N, C-alpha and C positions, 0 to 999 in steps of 0.2 A: 825689413823689420820684423814681419811676422813670419811664423814658420811655414805657412802656406796659405793659400788665397781663401780657404775656408775659415781658418782661424781668423784672418784679417776681417772677413766678412761679419763674422759672429762678434768681434770686438766692436766693430763699428756699429752693429745693429742693437747690442745689448749693453754695451759698457762705454758709450760715448761719453758719459759723465766723467769718465776717469781718463786722464792722460797718461796711461802706462805704455811702455815701449819694451816689450809688450806684455800682456797679461800672462804669459805662459810660464811664469814662475821661476824659471832658471835665470831670468834677467833682471836687473835692476834698473829702475828708472826714477829712483827717489820718491818722494811722497806726492800724491796728487793733489792739485790745489784745493779741491773740494773737501778734502779731508785733513788738511794741514790744520793743527790743533786751533780751534777758534778762542780757546780759553786757556789760561795758564794752568789751571788745576780743575779737578772734579768739582770741588764746591761751586765754582764759578759758574757752572751749568745750572745748578740749582738756583744761584742768586739771579741769574738771568731769567729764569722761569718766574721767580718772584717779582721781579721788576715787570714782566709783562702783564701779569694778571694775578694778584694774591689770592682772589676768591675762586680761582680755577681748581677743579677738582684734580688732586694728583693721585689720590688712593681710594678705591673702592674696597672696603672690607666687608665681605658678603654683600648685604643690600644698603650699607651705610657708606657715607662720603666723607672725605677729609680734604679741606683745601689747602693748596700750597702755602698760604698765610699762616694757618694753623699749625702746619708742620714746622715752618720756619719758628714760630713763637715756641712750640714745645721744645724743639731741638735747642734753641737759645737757651731756655730754662735749664735743660738738662747740661748743657755746656758750662753754665754759670755754676751750677750745683758741683759738677765734677771738679772744676777750677777751684772752687771753694776748699775742696778736699785734697788740693795739692797736685792734680792731674794737669800735666803740663805738655807741651810740643814733644813729640816723639814718643810719648808713653803708649802703651798698648792696652786697648780696651776690647775685651773678648765678648762676642755675642753668640750665645748658646741657645738658639731660638727657632721656632718654627717660622712659616711665612706669615708673620704679623706685623702691623704697622710699626711696632716698636723697634723693630730691626732697623727701619729706615731713620727713625728718630736717633737711634744709637749711633748709626754710622755718620750722620750729619752733625751730631754733637761732637764726635771725635774729630771730624774734620775741621769744625769751628775752633777747636783748640789745637789744631796741628797735629793732633795725635793718629795713631793707626788703628784701624779696625782689624780684630782678628776674627775671622768667622770660622764657627765650630759647628761641625755637623750634629744636629739634634740626636741622630740615631747612635752616636758613640757613647760607649760606657765608661766607667771609672777610670781604668788605667788608660785607655785612649784619650780621654778629656784631660788627664793629668799630664800626659805628654805634651799635649798642645799648649796647656797653661804654662808648663815650665820651660817649654822652648821659646815661646814667646815672650816670656817674662811680663804676662799681662798683670797689670795692677788693679784692673776693674773687670768685673765679670757681671754681664747682664744676662738673666736666664728666666725660663719660666718656672713657676710655682712648683710644677709637677716635676721639671728636671732638677730643680733644686733638692727636692726631697728624695727623687730616686738616685741621683748621681753627686750633684755639685756639692751638697752639704759635707759628704765624705771626702771630697777631693781637695776643697779649698785650703784646709789646714796645711797640707803639704805643697802648697803653691806659693807664688808671690803676690797672690791677689789680696788686695787690702780692703777692698769695698764690693760687696755683693748687692746687686740690685734685681729684685724679682718683680715679676709681671705675670698677667694672666691673658690667655686668649680671649677671655671674656671682655676685655676692654674694646671701647670703639664699636661695640655692636649696637645695631638698631634695635627697635622695639621687638622684633621677632627673633627669638634664638633659632639659629640655624640647626637642622637635624644632625649636622656633623658634630656639633657640640653639645648635644644634649646630656651627655654624661660628664661634662666639664664641671668642676667646682672650684670655689676659691679656697686657697690653702694657706694659713698663716706661716710665716716663715721666720723662725727665731733666728737672730743673728744676720739678718739681711733686712735691707731698706726697701720698701716698696716704690718702684720706678714711678708711677704716676702721682703718688704722693709727694715725692721730691719734686717732680716737675711743678705740680701746683704750688709748692713752697716758694719757687724762684720765678714764678710766672710773671712775665713783662720785663724781666732782666736780661740784658744782652751781654755776651762775652766780650772781653777785649779783643779787638782785631788781631789777627795774625797773618804774616806773610807766608803763602805755601808757594813752593817752587814745583814745576813739573817734574823734577826729579826726586822729590820727596815721596817716601813710601806711603801709599795710601791705605792698602789692604795688605794682610797676610792671609793669603788662601791656601790652606794646607792640601797637599796632594793626598791621594787615597792611600798612599803607602804599598802600592802594588810592587815597587821595587826596593822595599825596605821600610824603615820608620818613616813616618809622615814627614813631609819638609815644607816650610813656609815659603810659597813663591812670594816674592816682593813685587807686587803690582804697583807701579808708579803711578803718580797722577797723571802723567803725560800718557801712559799706556791706556788709562781708562778712558780719558778724553778721545783718544784717537779711535779706539775700537767702539766706543759708543758713536761717533760720528759715522763709523763704517756702517753699523748697523742702520742708522738713518738713511745713508745714501743707497746701500746695497738693497735693502727692503723696501725702499721707496716710503719711508715712514714720515708723518706729519703729525701735527696737533690734533687732527682728525681721527687719529687711530686710538684704539683701545688695546692695551697689552694685557694678556693673561698671565698672571704671576704663578704658573705652575711649576716652573723649575725652581728648586730650592734655592732660597736666597743665600746660603752659606756657600754655595756653588758659584764659580766664576759666571757661568752662564746666567744664573739668575740675577746676580749683582749687575752685570752689563747689559744684557738682553733685556731685562726687566726694569731694575731700579735706576740706573743711570740714563738709559734710553728714554724712560718716562720723563725724568727730570729734563733732559736735553730739549725735548720736542716743545713744550711739555704735552703729556697727554695723560689720562688716567691708567693706573696700573691696578688690576683686579687681584686682590690677595683674599686667600681663604683658609689659612691656618696649615693645612696639608692636603696633598692630593686625596681626592674621592671621585671617582668618574661620574657619579650621578649629580654631586654638587658641582663639578666642573661644567657639565653640560648645562646645567640650570643657569650658571652665572654668565656662560657664554651667551645664551639666550637673553637673559636680563639685561646685560650691559652692552650687547652688541658688539662682543670682542672681535678684533679684526687681525690680531696679530699673536702669534705664539711660537716659542721655541720650547721643545720638549723632548725627552728621550722616547724611543719607539714604543717602550713599554706603556707609556701614557695613551699612546693612540691605539695600541692593542686593547687596552682596558676599556676605553671609550667603545670599540667595536663590539666588545663582548658584553656591554652593560645595557640591559634592557630599557632603563630609564633614559639613558643617554642617547638612544637611538630614537626616542620619541621627539627630542629636542631640535629646535630650528638653529642650525649652523650656517645660515646663509650669509651672515656678516663675515664669517671666518674665511678670508680670502689669502692671507699671508701666513702660511704655516711652514714651520722648519723644525727639522729634527736632527739632534746631534747627540754625542756621548756614547752611542752604541750603534753597532751595524744596522743598517736598515735594508732589508730585502725588496727586490722589486715587486713580489707578491704582496708584501705589507702595503706597499704605496697604492697598488692598484685596488686592493681592497678597500682601504680608507676613502680613496677618491669615489669608488662605486657607492659607498655608503653614505658619505657626508658631502661629496660634491667637492673636496678641496684636495690640491695636489700636494703632497709632502716633499717639500725641497730639502735635500740634504745640507748639513753644514758640519763644519770639522774645525776642531781647535783643541787647545789645552788650557789648563790652569796657568802654564807658564807663558802662554801667548795671549792672555788677558781675553779669552773666548776665540772668536773666528779666526783662521788663516785661510780658509777655503768655504765656498758655499756655491750652491746652484743659484744664478740670478733669478731674481723674482719673474715669474712667467715663463722661465725655461723649464725644460724638463732633461734630468740627468739620463746620459745614455748608460746602457748596460753593457759590459765587457762581454764580447761573444765568447771568450776562452773560459773565463771563470765564473761568469754569470753574476759578477759583483756589480752594484750599482754605484755610480761614481759619486764621490763626495763634493764634486764641484770643482770650480777653478779658484786660483788663489785670488783672495779680495784684494783690493787697492791696496798697494804698498807692501804685500807680503811677497817674500822672495822664497821659493821652495825649491830645494835640490833632492834628486834620488841619488843616494850613496852606496857604495858597498861597504864591507865591514872595515877596509882601510881608510874610509872616507873620500874615495875617489868617485866623482860624478859619472852616473851611469847615463848611457843614452836612451832615447825615447823607447818605451815598451819593456824595458828591462826591470826586473823586481829588486828593489833595496830599501834602505831606510830612509824616511823623510826627514830632512833637516829645514827646518823653518826659521826664517829670518824677516825682520821688518820693524817698524815703530811700535808694534803691539807686544813684543818680547820682552820678558822681565829681565833685569840684570843677573839674577841669580835668587839662590835660596838664603833665607834668614840665618845669618850667623852659621853657614855651611860652607866655607870656601872651597873644601876638597869636593864635596858633592856638586858644587856649582861648576867647578873647572872640569869635571867629568861630562856633565851634561851640557854645558854651553861652550860655544866657540865663537870666534869673531864674527862669524856669518850666521849664526843662529843656534837654535837648540836641537839636539838629537831627540826626535819625538819617540823612538822606540816602537813606532808603528811602520810596517812593513807594506809598501805598495809600488806603484808605477804612473808614468804619464803617458797617455796615448798621443798620438800624432796631432790631434786637435786640441792639446792641451788640458784635457779633462784628467783629473787625478782619481785613482782608486786606491783604497786601503784594503790590502789583503788581509792583514791581520796583526796582532801584536807580535813582535819580534820573539818574546819568550814563550809565546802559545804555539810556536810550530811543533808538529808531531811528525817524528821519523818512523814510519811503519816499513819494515823490511827494506830500508834504506831509501824508501820514497819519501819526499816532502808533502805532507799534508797540511794545508792552512785550514783550521777549524772554521772559518767563516764561510768557504765555499761549500763545506758540507752542510752548514746551517742554511745556507740560501736554498738548497735543495729541500731540507726538511720543511722549510716554511711553505713550500708548495703543497704540502699534505694537507687536505682539507680539515683535519681534525686537530692539528697542532697549532696551539696558541703561542707557545715561546719554547725556545730550544737552545741548548748550548752544547758544544763538543770540546771534549778534553781527551788527551792522550793517556792511556793507562798502560801499565807494565804488562808485557806479553812474552812468555818464555821463548816463543819461536820467532816473533817479529821485532822483538825489542820494545816496540810500542804499538799498540793498535787504537783504533778509534772507538770511543764510546760517546753516545748521546744521552743527554737528559732531556724530556720534554714534559711540558704541562699541556692539557688539553682544552679545547673550547668548550664552553658549557654546553650540556647536552649531546657531546659527541664522545664517541668510544673508539679506542684503538689499543691494541697490545703492543709492547714491545717487538715482538715477532712480526705483527703486521706492518710496522715501520721499517724494520729491517728489509722485508720483502719489497716494500715500496722503493727502496733505494737501489735495489739490485740492478735495474734496468736504467738507472738515472746517473750513475757515476761510475768510475773505475773501481774495480774490486780492492785495491789499497786504500781507497778514500772511504769505502763504505763503512758506516757504523757495524762492528761485529756484535754489538750489544746496545740496546736502547732501554732506558730506564724511565718510567713514567712516574712523575711527581706531582703532587697537588699545585706547587708553587716553585719556582726557582729563586735562589737567593740573589738579592740585588742590593746594590748601594742606594743611598738616599736619592742619587741623581738618576736612577733608573738603569744603571749599567748591571747586566747579569754577571755574578762573581763566579767566573770559572775556577779561580783559586779555591772557593769553599767546595765546589763539587769535586775537585781533585782530591780532596781530604777524606 
């Protein structure tokens, strides 16, 4: 049944909770009993938490707390208010918000109407927001007052939005204003309705019950558009329930845990690892508007945070922040990173500084978060040939194949594209049948990520397929070069891209930012690489920047550097 004795032993010791045959990704065993959906839809997870204890805290916002019952009452009122304005089952409600409690209220209100939440990145500007509003056909937009004035007010007239609700990050605060919000002010919004005023108007009312199917769309989560215009992945209720339960089982989470909501809530990781997982357990979710390393560390200590999923840039920022290094991280035992490559040097540095091992996790918007993860308590191996840290093994129910360009499955150890299947994979993109047909097949989604599986079933991501550099006919994967650069003591972050070269066709260029108080020139770093990698892989040029461009989810944007 297992590929070898070592694989069987690993599965028995670390994954006995799952009845998979086997967990090696290329085989299908159906859905393990422990994560077969307990609930018909995502809203039922919240209703279960409400029935258990309505007084239990579900959200900490900075140093204040909001109970499950209060969230239910406010989302009920919002749902009734929206229904009174004609919003009905299947309509789209867009949330253009930072990590604030109002995001959760909006999501629950949408689901209570059988509507669909459209998550919108708060970093997007006019044209980008307009594309999402028009593509989704959203009838309602919930946004921060600041974003209304900066962007939304100019975009809404050209969209199908009929109702704009505005709110502030200053809602739900305790008596002490956090330093992170010292410059925030309330801003009247002509042409919009205040969200909290509307909730107060309908307080105590309950919406008419709706029946939600597991096959109903719960979320439209838009891809970042790295392969063209953003596309709305249709995350079904059953996709959400399944992978929420995966988080619970894989990370051994319970109601005793405290989740740090540092991943952006508009992103699939924030939605599943943070919001719906907190509802399922239930346990407190710590929100605090947006990422700030000193504030993050303060709240980890204040609330005794135990679990976090974040991009590696978050952990790098914590390591390089003087205030964060003073805080007590002793409760933080369940630490995961995804969304961007993680080097072994970064994992070691964080563990030495804060005492917690960073477990890799891998997934996509289209897989409703994880398809792979390092089992809690285990440590990912490092591939001896590339130096890459494994992203883990397939989580329960995930079926992952390594395929060549023609779609043929490749043997162990050979590099190809990951094709991921399982109960977490969405059916396609919103109103884009051609794009859906290109990306999805009967057995899963073509991820666009290139990697391999070793003999023990560990998976490794070499790089994005489109990021391959061909230098003098040799293939260079940027991530392999970046892993070497991260061993330089002065480098905080780095990214490698291919640039045009008259002689080689392409050559390797690196962009780096430095640790506080450290100094190095581009030539210093070029010399550092000479004895550490083959000549054709070596960066011929290194440019030092104050910061590298990133997405809101923490991914370094190589495409911006190429420009």
